[in-house]
N, C-alpha and C positions, 0 to 999 in steps of 0.2 A: 169397911162394912162387909159383914159376912153375907155369903150368898142366900143363906136361909131366911134373911130378912127382905130379900127383894120380893116385890109385889108380883103376883101371879099374872102373867099376861104375856103378849108377844115380846115387849121389850126386856121383861125380866127374863124369859127363857133364852133370849139372845145373849144377853150379858153372861148368864150362867154358862152358856156353852164356850164362849170365848174364854172365861176364867178356867174352865174345865181343860180346854185345849192347851192353854199356856202352862197350867201345873203338869200336864203331861209330858210336855216338851222339856220342862226343867228337870223332872224326874229322869227322862231318859239321858239328859246330858250329864246327870250326876252319877249314873251307872258306868263303871270303867269299862273300856272297850275290850272284848274278847280278842286276843290274838289269833291271827289265822293259823289253821292247823297245819303243822309241818308235813311236807310231802314225804313219804317213806320210800325209800329205794328197796324194793323187794327182791330184784334180781338184776344181774348184769349179764348179757349174752354177747359172746364174741363170735363173729365169723370171719375167717381169713381167706382172702383171694390173692392171686398172683400179682395184682396190682393195687389193691387196697385192703383195708380191714374195716369192719363195721362193728361198732359197740352200740347195744340196745339197753337202755336203762329203763326198767319197768317200774313205773311209779304208782303211788296209791292216789296222787293227785298232780295238777299242772305244777310245775316248778320252773322258775326263770334260771338260765344258765349262762355263763360266762366261760369261755374256752380260749385258751392261748398256749403258746408254746414257749419254751426256755432252752437255751443252750449251755453247752459245757457243765454237765452233760446234757444231752438231748432229752427234753421231757415235754409231755403234754398234760396240762392242768385243766380240770374240769370242775368249776365252782358251781353249786346248786344252792340258791337262796332257800332258807327255811326247809331244809331237808335233812333227813338222817339215814344212816345206812342199816339196813336189816338183813344183810347177806354176808356170806363168806367169800372175801376176795381171793383167798388162797385156792379155792376150788376152781377158779377159772383156768380154762385150757388155753394157754398162750402160743402152743407150737404152730409155726407157720405164719404168724404175724410179725409185725415190727416191735411188738411190745415184749420187754424182756422181764419186768416185774410191775405189780400194781400196789399201791399203799394209799390209805385214806386218812383223813384227819378232820378235826372240827375247826372251822374257821371263826375269827372273830365275829360275834354277832349271832352265832348259831348255826350257820350254814354248813355245808358239807364240802369238802375238798377231796377230789380223786386225782392222784397223781400217777401218770404212765411213764416209765422209763423206756426209752426208745432206742433201737440199734440202728436207726437210719431216718433220714429226713422224712417228713410227712407234711402233707398239706391238708389241714382239717376243715370240716364244716359240719355244720349241725342243725337240726331242726326238730320240733316237737310234733308229735301225732296226737290225736284225740282218741279216746276209746273206740273200738270197733267190735265186732262179733267175736274176734279172737284174742284181743289184748285190751289192757286198760290204757292209761296215759303213758307215754313213751318219750324218751329223749333218745335221739338217734345221732351217733357222732361217726361220721365217715372219715377216715384217714387215707387219702390218696398217696400213692407212692410215686413221685415224679419219675419219669423216664421208664418206668416198667410197662411191659406188655401185660394185656388182660389175659393172655393165654399163656400157658406154661411152656409151650414148645411152638412158638411163632413160625410162620412159613419162611423158608430160606430166602434170603435177600434176592439172590440171583433168580430163583423161581417166581418171586414178587415181581421182579422187573420184566421178565418174560410175560406174566399174566397181565401187567399193567399195559405192556405194548399191545397185547391182544385187546383188551378193553379199548383202548384208544383207537385202535385200527377199526373195531367194529362201529365206533362211534361216527368216525369219519368215512366208512366204506362207501356211503352213498355218493357223496360229494366228490370223493378221490377215485371213483371207480374208473373213470376214464383216463386218469393221469397214471394210476398205479398198475393198471392191467398190462402196460406195455413196458418192456425192458430195452433200454438203450444198449446194444452190444458193446458199443465203444467204451461206456462208462463201467458196465458190469465186468468187462473183461479185466479191467485193472483191480478188480476186488476178488479176495478168496472166496470160494463157495462157503457158505455158512452151514455148519451141521444143524440138523433138525433138533430143536430144543427137547423134544421128548419129555416134556414136564409132566408131573402128576396132575391128576384131576383132584381138585380141593374141595372136600365135602365138609360143610360146617354142621356139627352136629350139637344141638341145643336141648339140654335136659331142662324142662320146664320147672318153674317156681325155685325153691332152694332157700337156705338160710331161714330167716324168720318168717317166711311164706311157705307153709307146708303143702299148699294146694289142697286138693280133696282129701278127706280123710275117709277110709272105709269103715264099715260096720265093726270091724275087729280092731280098728286103730291103725290100719295101714296107711302110711302118708304117701301121697302121690309123688312128692319131691324125691322120695328114696327109691321108688319103684322105677321112675323115669330116668334117674341117674345110673342105675344098674343096667337097664336096657340100652342107654346111650353109651355106656363104657363098652358093653359088649358089641354094638354097632362099630365104636371106633377101633376095636381089635380086629374086626372083620375087614374094615376099610384098609387099615393099615398093612394088613397081611396079604392084601391083593395088590399085584404088581400094577402100577399106573395110577394108584389112588392114594390119597393122603387124607386123614381126618384131622379136622380142627375142633377141639372141644370148646363150646362157649363157656361152660362152667364144667369142671371136673372134680368138684368136691361140693360140700354142703355150705354154699354161700349164694346170696341173691345177686342177680344181675338184672338191671333195668331193662324193659321191654325194648326201648329205642337203642340202648347200649348193644344189646344182642345182635341186631342187625348191623349196627356200626361196626362191631368186631369182625362179623363175616365179611364186611366190605373191606375192612383193613387188611384182612387175611386173603384177600382176592379170591374169595371162594367162588367156585362154579355152581355151587347147589346148596341150599340151606334147608335142613329138616329139623323142626322142632317136636320133640317127644312129650306127649302129655298122657293122663288117665282120665277119662271122663267121669262125670258124677251127675246124679239127678236126685230130685227130692223123692223119688220112688226107688225101690230096690230092684224093679223088675227089668228096666232098660238094660241091654246089654249088647256087645259086639263092638267092633273096631270101625273107625271112620278116618277118612282123609279129607282134608280141607286145603283148598287153595283161595288165594285172595279174590274176593269179589269186588269189582269196581263200583258197583250199584248197589252194594248191601247184601246182607244174608240171602240165601236162597230158600230158607225155611225158618219158621219160629224158632225151632230148636237151635239151628246154627246161629240165628240172631241172639238168642239168649247166651248161648256159649261164648260168642264173640265179646258180649258185653262184660261177662263175668271174668273172662280171662284178661281183658284190658284193664280190669280194675286191679289185677295183681300188683301193678306199680304202687297203688295206694296201700294195699295190704302189706307190701313189702317195705313201705316206708319211702317211697320214691315219688314225689310229685314233679310232673313234667315242668311246672312252672319254676322249679327250683335249679334247673339244668340251664345253664347259659349256652352250653354246646348245642342244645337242641334247635335252636333258631338257625344256626348255620347249616345244620343237617338238612332241616327242612327245605331250606332254599337250595341246597345242593341237590336234593331229591327232585325239586321241581324241574331243574335242568335235565334230568333224566327220564322225564315222562314220556318222551317219545318212544322210549323202549319198552314201556309198560305192557303193550299189547303182545309183543313177542315174548316177553319174560312170562307173561300170564299163560300163553299157549304152551310154553315148554313145561310151566308148572303143571298145567292139566294133563299133559302127555305123560310125565313122570309119575303124576299121581294115579293116573289110570293103571299103569304097570305095578306101582306099589300096591294098589288096591287089590290087583288080581293074586298077587303073592300072599298078601294077608289073609285073603279069603280061603287059602289053603291050610292055614293054622288056626284061625279063629273065625267064629261068626261075623258077619259084616252087619253093622248097624244100618248102614246105607249102602246100597249096590252101586252108587256112582260117587264121584268126587264131589263134594259139597263145596260151597263157597261162602265166605264170611269175612268180615273186616278184621280180622286179628292183627294186632299191631305188629306182631313179628313177622308177618308176611308181607309187609308194606315196603320192602325194598324193591324199588323199580327196575333194578338191573341184575337182580339174582333170582333165579327160579327158586320158589320156596314152598314147602308143604308144612302142614301142622298135622301131625298124626296122634288121633286119639286110640291108645293101644287097647283100651276097653273100658267098661264102667266100673271103677273101683267102688261105688256104692252098691254094686250088685254083689252078694256074698259069694257066689260062685267064681265070678271073674276076679274078686279081690284076692281068692286063694290061688287062682291061676297066675295072676300078675306077680304074686309073691314067689311063685315056683321058678327056680333057676332054669330048669329045662324049658318052660314055657317062654321065659325071657329070651332065651338063646334063640328059639324058633321065630319069635317076634322079630328080633334084630336081623336074623338071616333074611327073613321075608323082606324086611325093608330094603336092605341092602341088595338083594337080588333084582328088585323092581328098579332101583337107583342105577345099578351096573347094567342091566339090560338096556336102559336108554342111552347111557353114554357109549356102549358098544356100538349102537346104531347111529349115534350122533356125537362122535368124539370132537372136543374142541380142536381146532387146526394145529396148535402147537403141541398137543398132548401125545404121549407115548402111545395111546390107543390110535391116535390118528395116524402116527408113523406106522404102526403095525399093520393097520388097514391098507395104507398106500403102498407098502412094500410087499404085500402078500395078497395082491388082488387076484392073481391067478397062481396055480401051483407052479407054473415055469418062472413066475417071478419076472416076466418080461414087459412089465408096464413100470412107469415112473413118474410120479407127480412132482412138477417142477416147484421148487422152493425160492423164497427170496435169495439173491445172491447167485442163482445158478446161471451158467452159460451153456451153449450147445456144446462148445469144445470140452468143457469140463465134464459134462454129462456123458459125452462120447468117451473120453478118456477113462472116466470111472467105470463104464461098462465094457470097455475094450472093443468098441466098434468104431469105424471111421465117421467123421461129421457127415460127409457126403451120404453115406448109408443111412444114417440116422435121420437125414432130411428126407430122403427118398422114402423111407419107411412111414413117415409121418406127413408126406405131401407138403413140406415147408418150401417156400419160395425164397426165403431169406434167413437172416438170423435172429429176427425178433420172436420171442417166445413170452408166454404169459405165466405168472405165479398162479398155481392151481391146475395149470394145463397138464394133461396125462399124456406121456410120450409112449409109444411102443417102442420097444428095445429090440431090433432085429438080432437074429442069431448070427454070431460071427463066424 
């Protein structure tokens, strides 16, 4: 029965609607399904770091990936479903990475296969990222190098051991003060006097952003990551050229390091101080000047600082790292909790150093804020390492963008930063450092004072300075042979 013969009325209209719906469904089923559009690989970017390499595939759409390794010879295979390549692999710069060659092919079923020839063992992991303000869909492939250090010139093992002993001593100083302050002469007399370690003070220099995260971009296209790396390198040279100091670069080339990993590297390298170099930006070209930030336990001290803290902490997502993807972060957080008792002292040191750095910066550039600001920057959250984040200027300001790109201004900025750091450590040198030894042995022009070191005995000190033990006791009003580490003895003239 045709629908045109149905009687007009509620029943007829209802039947007509049901038949029309059924016809629509049958028509839709008869039309063949349109295959999903293939994702296009528009570009492949590579960044090589000392301990890993990162590949980023820029995609026109989301694509599922399967990644695995092959041996004999070593290869990493990256399969992308429903994808095709639209870039020249021969133009990729492989220097500094474990990749020796790259080739591609079409898999059965129309997918894309990219094969990386490797010079060493790698541990791959991968994840996808949705589009953001800077990029479209991305596949990120990280290749970790087992056993490699994240820095190119790691701290000397002996120096690391000395620093570790210092850290342990500081943690237990309160509970052990009563026991360690007295030396048993009978025991110490059997031990040779230990020389002063005279270790270098380790400064961790962190150039912000890097790799696929350019940071802020100035009106003329100047990228923050390039400016701050150049200033950081200049600062590194100043530190390494100064007796008693040693620089550790968190990144020394154009690659990305996760925010949590930056503080982890500083801790692994036993840093005495951590300084992170950045260039500010705002949605207006008018703000200008340098700023210095220390960590705030209660949050930011101004709306500007709070906004900056939020935007800097999002760099992990811009750079392709999500904290939830790192299995190591859980242990780091737990370890950090164990060090919370030292946070107050660390923060006080940070503020003290920050004040001295700010004074020096004010001599070479206008200050955006006349005091050390405090905010919750992720890279400042190491509870046991005094840390500062320095905004060298506003790259969004055309005049400061030009100055930040000028080599002379970069040198003056790095010099002012180091002068502030150096002034603090000259006044407050770590006990085992060369600076502490120089202070303790040059307290007066005549050099007639000596600070007792672990392992010293009265007889050894007397012999070292060519005076009788009895005369040494008399000059210092000592009734016995018990002496204290850190005690200053007056050395009488012989």
